[in-house]
C-alpha positions as CSV (number, residue, x, y, z in Angstrom):
1,M,63.1,13.7,-38.2
2,T,66.0,14.7,-35.9
3,S,68.5,13.9,-38.8
4,K,66.7,16.4,-40.8
5,F,66.8,19.0,-38.3
6,P,70.0,19.3,-36.6
7,R,69.4,22.7,-35.1
8,L,66.0,22.1,-33.5
9,A,67.1,18.6,-32.3
10,A,70.1,20.3,-30.5
11,G,67.8,22.5,-29.0
12,A,65.1,20.2,-27.9
13,A,67.8,17.5,-26.4
14,F,69.1,20.4,-24.6
15,C,65.7,21.2,-23.0
16,A,64.1,17.8,-22.7
17,A,65.8,17.3,-19.5
18,L,65.0,20.8,-18.3
19,A,61.4,19.9,-18.7
20,I,61.4,16.9,-17.2
21,S,63.1,18.5,-14.0
22,N,60.6,21.7,-14.3
23,S,59.1,21.5,-10.8
24,A,55.8,21.7,-10.1
25,N,56.1,24.5,-7.6
26,Q,58.7,27.1,-9.7
27,P,57.8,27.7,-13.1
28,A,58.1,31.4,-12.7
29,A,61.2,31.3,-10.5
30,L,62.5,29.1,-13.8
31,M,61.5,31.8,-16.2
32,V,62.9,34.7,-13.7
33,A,66.2,32.8,-14.0
34,T,65.6,31.6,-17.7
35,A,64.8,35.3,-18.9
36,S,67.4,36.9,-17.1
37,H,70.2,34.5,-18.5
38,F,68.7,34.9,-22.0
39,V,68.6,38.8,-21.9
40,D,72.2,39.1,-20.6
41,S,73.2,37.0,-23.5
42,L,71.9,39.5,-26.0
43,T,74.2,42.2,-27.6
44,P,72.8,46.0,-27.4
45,A,71.6,45.9,-30.5
46,Q,70.0,42.9,-30.3
47,K,68.6,43.7,-27.5
48,A,66.9,46.6,-28.7
49,G,64.6,44.7,-30.6
50,T,63.9,41.9,-28.4
51,V,63.0,43.7,-24.6
52,F,60.3,46.0,-24.8
53,P,58.5,48.0,-22.1
54,L,55.6,46.6,-20.4
55,D,52.8,49.0,-22.0
56,S,54.2,48.6,-25.5
57,K,51.6,48.0,-27.9
58,E,53.7,45.3,-29.3
59,R,52.6,42.9,-26.6
60,V,48.9,42.6,-27.4
61,Q,49.5,42.9,-31.3
62,W,50.0,39.0,-31.9
63,H,49.2,36.3,-34.7
64,Y,49.7,32.7,-35.6
65,F,50.4,34.0,-39.4
66,P,53.9,33.3,-41.2
67,E,55.7,36.5,-41.6
68,R,54.2,37.8,-44.8
69,G,50.6,37.6,-43.3
70,F,51.6,39.1,-39.9
71,K,53.0,42.1,-42.0
72,S,49.8,42.4,-44.1
73,E,47.7,42.2,-40.7
74,Y,49.5,45.0,-38.7
75,G,51.8,46.5,-41.7
76,R,54.9,45.8,-39.9
77,D,57.2,42.9,-39.5
78,R,57.1,40.6,-36.5
79,Q,59.3,42.1,-33.6
80,G,61.8,40.0,-31.0
81,I,65.0,37.9,-31.9
82,M,64.8,35.1,-34.3
83,F,66.5,31.9,-33.6
84,K,68.4,32.4,-37.0
85,E,69.7,35.5,-35.6
86,M,71.2,33.8,-32.6
87,D,74.4,32.3,-31.9
88,P,74.8,28.7,-30.4
89,K,74.6,29.7,-26.6
90,Q,71.5,32.3,-27.3
91,R,69.6,29.5,-29.1
92,H,70.4,27.1,-26.1
93,L,68.8,30.0,-23.7
94,A,66.2,30.8,-25.9
95,Y,65.2,26.7,-25.7
96,A,65.6,27.2,-21.7
97,L,63.3,29.8,-21.7
98,M,60.5,28.3,-23.9
99,S,60.8,25.0,-21.7
100,S,60.4,27.0,-18.3
101,G,56.6,27.6,-19.6
102,L,56.0,24.3,-21.2
103,S,55.4,20.7,-20.0
104,Q,57.9,18.1,-21.5
105,A,54.5,17.2,-23.9
106,G,54.2,20.8,-24.6
107,F,57.6,21.6,-25.6
108,I,58.1,18.3,-27.8
109,K,54.6,19.7,-29.4
110,T,56.3,23.3,-30.0
111,T,59.3,22.1,-31.3
112,T,58.0,19.7,-33.7
113,I,55.5,22.2,-34.9
114,M,58.2,24.6,-35.8
115,S,60.0,21.8,-37.5
116,I,57.1,21.3,-40.0
117,E,58.0,24.7,-41.3
118,E,60.9,23.0,-43.1
119,I,58.5,20.4,-44.7
120,V,56.3,22.7,-45.8
121,R,59.1,24.6,-47.4
122,V,59.8,21.4,-49.2
123,I,56.3,20.7,-50.7
124,E,56.0,24.6,-51.7
125,A,59.4,24.8,-52.9
126,D,60.1,28.1,-51.6
127,T,63.0,30.0,-51.9
128,T,61.7,33.4,-50.4
129,G,62.2,32.5,-46.8
130,H,58.7,32.7,-46.3
131,R,58.8,29.2,-44.5
132,D,61.4,29.1,-42.4
133,A,61.8,26.9,-39.4
134,E,64.2,29.6,-37.8
135,R,61.6,32.7,-38.2
136,Y,60.3,32.3,-34.5
137,H,60.9,35.4,-32.2
138,F,61.5,35.9,-28.6
139,S,60.5,38.8,-27.1
140,I,60.8,40.2,-23.0
141,F,58.2,42.8,-22.1
142,G,59.8,44.8,-18.8
143,S,62.4,43.4,-16.7
144,P,62.4,39.9,-15.4
145,G,62.7,39.5,-11.9
146,S,60.8,38.1,-8.5
147,T,59.6,41.7,-8.2
148,G,57.2,44.0,-10.2
149,T,55.6,42.7,-13.8
150,W,56.9,41.6,-16.7
151,A,56.0,39.2,-19.5
152,W,57.6,37.3,-22.6
153,R,56.6,35.5,-25.7
154,V,57.6,33.2,-28.6
155,E,55.8,33.8,-31.4
156,G,56.1,32.6,-35.2
157,H,54.0,30.4,-37.7
158,H,51.6,28.3,-35.7
159,V,53.3,29.1,-32.5
160,V,52.6,31.6,-30.1
161,L,53.5,31.4,-26.1
162,N,52.4,34.6,-23.7
163,F,53.3,34.5,-20.1
164,T,53.0,37.3,-17.7
165,L,54.3,37.6,-14.2
166,R,54.0,39.8,-11.6
167,D,55.8,39.7,-7.9
168,G,57.2,36.1,-8.7
169,K,53.8,34.6,-9.9
170,V,52.4,33.9,-13.3
171,V,49.3,35.7,-13.6
172,S,48.6,34.8,-17.2
173,A,49.5,31.9,-19.6
174,S,47.1,33.0,-22.5
175,P,46.8,33.1,-25.4
176,T,48.4,30.1,-26.1
177,F,48.3,29.0,-29.4
178,F,49.2,25.7,-31.8
179,G,49.1,24.5,-35.3
180,A,50.4,22.7,-37.9
181,N,50.8,22.5,-41.8
182,P,50.5,19.8,-43.1
183,H,48.3,18.8,-40.3
184,E,49.3,15.2,-40.8
185,V,52.4,15.0,-43.2
186,P,51.6,13.3,-46.4
187,L,55.0,12.2,-47.8
188,P,57.8,10.1,-46.6
189,P,60.0,10.3,-44.6
190,H,57.9,11.9,-42.1
191,K,54.5,10.6,-43.6
192,G,52.0,10.3,-40.8
193,L,53.3,12.7,-38.3
194,R,50.9,14.8,-36.7
195,P,51.8,17.1,-34.0
196,L,48.1,17.7,-32.8
197,D,46.9,14.4,-32.9
198,R,45.2,14.1,-29.9
199,E,43.5,17.4,-30.2
200,E,41.8,16.0,-33.2
201,D,41.0,12.5,-32.1
202,L,39.7,13.1,-28.9
203,A,37.1,15.4,-30.0
204,R,36.2,13.3,-32.8
205,Q,35.6,10.5,-30.5
206,L,33.2,12.6,-28.6
207,V,31.3,14.2,-31.0
208,Q,31.3,10.2,-32.6
209,S,29.5,9.1,-29.3
210,L,27.0,11.3,-29.2
211,D,23.5,9.5,-30.0
212,A,21.0,11.4,-32.5
213,R,19.3,13.8,-29.9
214,Q,22.5,14.8,-28.4
215,R,23.9,15.5,-32.1
216,K,21.2,18.1,-32.7
217,R,22.5,19.9,-29.9
218,G,26.3,19.3,-30.1
219,I,26.8,19.8,-34.3
220,Y,25.6,23.3,-34.9
221,D,26.5,23.1,-38.4
222,E,27.3,21.2,-41.1
223,V,30.2,23.4,-42.5
224,A,33.0,24.1,-40.6
225,P,34.1,27.9,-40.4
226,F,37.0,29.1,-42.2
227,D,39.0,29.3,-39.0
228,I,39.0,29.6,-35.2
229,M,36.6,32.6,-34.6
230,T,38.7,34.6,-32.3
231,M,42.0,34.6,-34.4
232,G,44.6,37.0,-33.4
233,T,42.4,39.4,-31.4
234,V,43.7,41.0,-28.3
235,R,40.3,40.1,-26.5
236,A,38.7,36.8,-27.0
237,R,35.0,37.4,-28.2
238,L,32.4,35.4,-29.4
239,E,29.1,37.3,-30.8
240,A,26.6,35.0,-29.9
241,S,25.7,33.0,-27.0
242,P,27.0,29.7,-26.6
243,V,26.1,27.0,-29.4
244,G,26.6,23.2,-28.7
245,I,25.6,20.7,-26.1
246,P,26.3,21.2,-22.3
247,A,28.3,18.6,-20.0
248,S,25.3,18.3,-18.2
249,A,23.3,16.4,-21.0
250,L,26.9,14.2,-21.7
251,N,26.8,10.8,-20.1
252,A,29.4,10.1,-17.2
253,K,31.7,8.4,-20.5
254,Q,30.9,11.6,-22.1
255,R,32.4,13.6,-20.0
256,A,35.3,11.9,-19.6
257,L,36.0,12.6,-22.7
258,L,35.6,16.2,-23.1
259,N,37.9,16.6,-20.0
260,E,40.4,14.4,-21.7
261,V,40.4,17.1,-24.4
262,I,40.4,20.2,-22.0
263,A,43.6,18.2,-20.4
264,E,45.2,18.0,-23.7
265,Y,45.1,21.5,-23.9
266,A,45.5,22.3,-20.5
267,N,48.6,20.1,-20.4
268,N,50.7,21.9,-22.6
269,I,52.1,24.4,-20.0
270,A,54.2,23.6,-17.1
271,E,52.5,22.6,-13.5
272,P,50.8,23.9,-11.6
273,L,50.1,26.1,-14.2
274,A,48.1,23.3,-16.2
275,A,46.7,22.1,-13.1
276,Q,44.9,25.9,-12.6
277,R,43.5,25.2,-16.0
278,R,42.1,21.8,-15.2
279,D,40.8,23.1,-12.1
280,Q,38.8,25.6,-14.2
281,A,36.9,23.2,-16.4
282,R,36.5,20.9,-13.1
283,R,34.8,23.8,-11.4
284,A,32.4,25.2,-14.5
285,P,28.8,24.3,-13.9
286,L,28.0,21.4,-16.2
287,D,24.9,23.2,-17.8
288,K,27.8,26.0,-18.5
289,L,30.6,24.3,-20.5
290,F,29.7,23.4,-23.8
291,F,31.1,21.3,-26.7
292,A,30.0,22.7,-30.2
293,W,31.0,20.9,-33.2
294,A,30.9,21.9,-36.9
295,G,31.5,19.8,-39.9
296,T,31.8,16.7,-40.9
297,T,32.5,14.0,-38.0
298,E,34.7,11.7,-40.2
299,R,38.2,12.4,-41.0
300,P,38.7,13.2,-44.4
301,P,41.5,11.3,-46.6
302,I,44.9,12.9,-47.0
303,R,45.4,14.7,-50.3
304,T,48.8,14.0,-51.8
305,P,50.1,17.6,-52.0
306,E,51.0,19.1,-55.6
307,M,54.6,19.6,-55.2
308,G,55.8,23.7,-55.8
309,R,52.4,25.0,-54.9
310,P,51.1,26.7,-52.1
311,T,49.5,24.7,-49.2
312,T,47.4,27.5,-47.7
313,G,43.8,28.5,-48.6
314,Y,42.0,25.5,-50.4
315,R,39.3,25.1,-47.7
316,H,37.5,22.0,-47.7
317,R,33.8,21.8,-47.3
318,E,34.6,18.5,-45.3
319,G,37.0,20.5,-42.9
320,V,36.2,20.3,-39.0
321,Y,35.9,23.0,-36.1
322,Y,34.9,22.8,-32.6
323,R,35.3,24.6,-29.5
324,V,34.9,24.7,-25.7
325,Q,33.5,27.2,-24.2
326,S,33.0,27.9,-20.5
327,P,32.7,31.0,-18.3
328,K,36.4,31.2,-17.4
329,F,38.1,29.9,-20.9
330,L,37.8,28.7,-24.7
331,I,39.5,26.4,-26.6
332,E,39.2,26.4,-30.6
333,F,40.3,23.9,-33.0
334,N,39.6,24.3,-36.7
335,N,40.9,22.2,-39.6
336,T,40.0,23.4,-43.1
337,Q,42.7,24.9,-45.2
338,N,44.9,22.7,-47.4
339,Y,42.2,20.5,-48.2
340,A,41.1,19.6,-44.6
341,N,45.2,19.3,-43.8
342,H,46.0,22.6,-41.7
343,S,44.9,22.9,-38.5
344,H,45.0,25.7,-35.7
345,S,44.4,25.4,-32.1
346,V,44.0,28.0,-29.2
347,W,43.5,28.4,-25.5
348,R,41.9,31.5,-24.4
349,D,41.2,33.2,-21.2
350,W,38.1,35.7,-21.6
351,K,39.5,38.2,-18.9
352,G,43.1,36.7,-18.1
353,D,44.5,36.9,-21.8
354,F,47.9,39.0,-21.0
355,G,47.0,39.1,-17.6
356,L,45.7,42.5,-18.8
357,D,42.4,42.3,-16.4
358,M,44.3,42.0,-13.5
359,L,47.1,44.3,-14.4
360,S,44.1,47.0,-15.5
361,L,43.1,46.1,-11.7
362,H,46.1,46.6,-10.4
363,H,46.9,50.1,-11.7
364,R,43.7,51.3,-11.0
365,M,44.1,50.4,-7.3
366,F,47.8,51.5,-7.0
367,H,48.6,53.9,-9.6
368,R,45.3,55.5,-10.4
369,G,45.6,55.0,-14.2
370,T,46.0,51.7,-16.7
371,S,49.0,50.6,-18.5
372,G,49.3,51.6,-22.3
373,A,48.9,47.7,-22.9
374,A,45.4,48.1,-21.2
375,T,44.4,51.0,-22.9
376,A,45.5,49.4,-26.3
377,A,43.4,46.5,-25.1
378,G,40.3,48.6,-25.0
379,F,40.0,49.2,-21.2
């Protein structure tokens, strides 16, 4: 793949070393340093479209749709400087910022997903710029530093990373979204590439391990929903009570598989942030940690695409959806579009997305009010 995407490969090579050296004790310090260097590299015009007030509504208006879909959703273009608008120095600094919040595995997953935009551009024969591996936006909210509150985001089609820091500590790393279209590349030279392979395979292994009685609880619908249920909402909410099978009804081997599923999502971000997510799962009461599946338990065959035609839509009855739900967090995975070859996955914190609950409490305690972003979120 690297020969097909030289610009992405150059950034990956630069930041792989940084990801490896990302000490478990200093993700926040790395974020401060890399964000500061990145902001300093911007021209005044670039900065105006990249750096926003912390309480800007822009911070909580997010989506994993491509550019036209985002504009249709919000009536405006995505904000933040794109790779294609950066000079070579800025690109390296942008990759460094992205790497500061991710594990090595998470960084590789992210850049691989970005590279797939070029693959889908070729499949669809797009000449409009709708499919573009360089249309990933970087935004800063507030002023990076070891005191005060600030945040940063990377957003584009199928990649959304959000980090919020206060007084030199990361207080939120969600929503964290990864998707892939195609979920499995169907054509050479990259045939078989699956950036979200473990998200799919581990969960399917778990659902296939359920006995008949467990399946009646764990599989709540024979047809998968059209997408993840929470989509691009500010607050993660589900209308109904938890569905699926609780971890208390799983045997030891099945619980270990469930923990592997959770860890796959948790481990995308840097330590010790990933450890905090894993700890949330360990602390969840077994009767309040649910695994729910909808759709087929077998993996549908991958269709050869029709070249020159769109790859979105075409939802398949044999698609799949699952979620892991606890009192603290929610994981969702969906693969129904493009004849069940277009996947979406997300980690949400019920009360922690964008750090809004913590920041709202902080403002009420110390500033007798809430921030604009918290107000926009419904506080």
